[in-house]
Structures are given as C-alpha cells and as structure tokens.
N, C-alpha and C positions, 0 to 999 in steps of 0.2 A: 504493500500500500504506500509506504513512504517513498519508494523508488518511483512510483507512478506520479506522485505529487511533485517530486523534484523534477521529473521529466517535463511536467506541465509548466512548472516555473521556468525551466530553461527555454521552452518553446515561447513563453510569454516574453522572456528577456530577449530572445532572438528577434521577435516581431518588434519590440520596442527599439532595439538597436537599429534594425533596418529602417524603421520610421525615422529615427533620429538622424541617421546618415542621409537619408533622402531629403528630409526637411532642411538640413544644413548644407546641402549640395556637396557632401563629402563622398568620395569614391568608396563604394561598399567593398569590404574585404571579401575574399573567397568564402564560400559556405563553411569550410572547415575552420577557418579562423574566426568567423562570426560565431560558430558553435562553441569554440574555446572561450571567446569573450563572454558569451552568455553563461557558460559554466562557471567562470570566475566570478561574474556578477552574482550569480545565485549563491555560490559559496560565501562570498563576502556578505551578502544580505543575511544569510543564516547566522554568520558569526556576529554581525551587528545586532541581529534580533536577540541572540542569546545574551549579549552584553547589556542591551538597553531595553529589551522587552517590547520592541516594536513589531509591526506587521511586516512580514517578509516581502509581500508584493509592493507595499508602499516604499520600502527600502530599495527594491529593484528599480522602481520608477525614479527615485531620487538619484540613484547611482547613474542611470542612463542620462538623466538631465544634466549631471555634472561633467559628462564627457566633453572635453574641449573641442571646438571646431578646428579641423585641420588635421 
C-alpha cells in the first residue's frame, strides 16, 4: 500500500515538474531525469513532513515552486 502511495506522489511530482518547466519556458529534461527529480522531491517532502509534520503533497508543491528558472 505504501509503495502505491509513493508511486502516486512521484507521478504527481513529475506532472508538477513538467508544468513548471513548460510554464517557465525551461527545456524539459529527458523522462529518466525528470523521474529522478520527482523521486528526490518526494523523498525530500517525506523527510520534511517527518520533521515538521506537514502534508507531503503541499511540500511537493512548495519544492517545485522553489525551483529556479534556468
């Protein structure tokens, strides 16, 4: 069950990353790199959630929004 949830979070992170790249006219990395970025974001979000008690999805959104243009 937890693996399924984490996979769904990674899919959400990939969609948010793709949207962010497109919105900011940044060249999208290859799918494998995008998947790795999403995995790192989800792992970071879970770590932050454990430390601060926040919602993982909200943290993922914040992390994507913090990615610098370029």
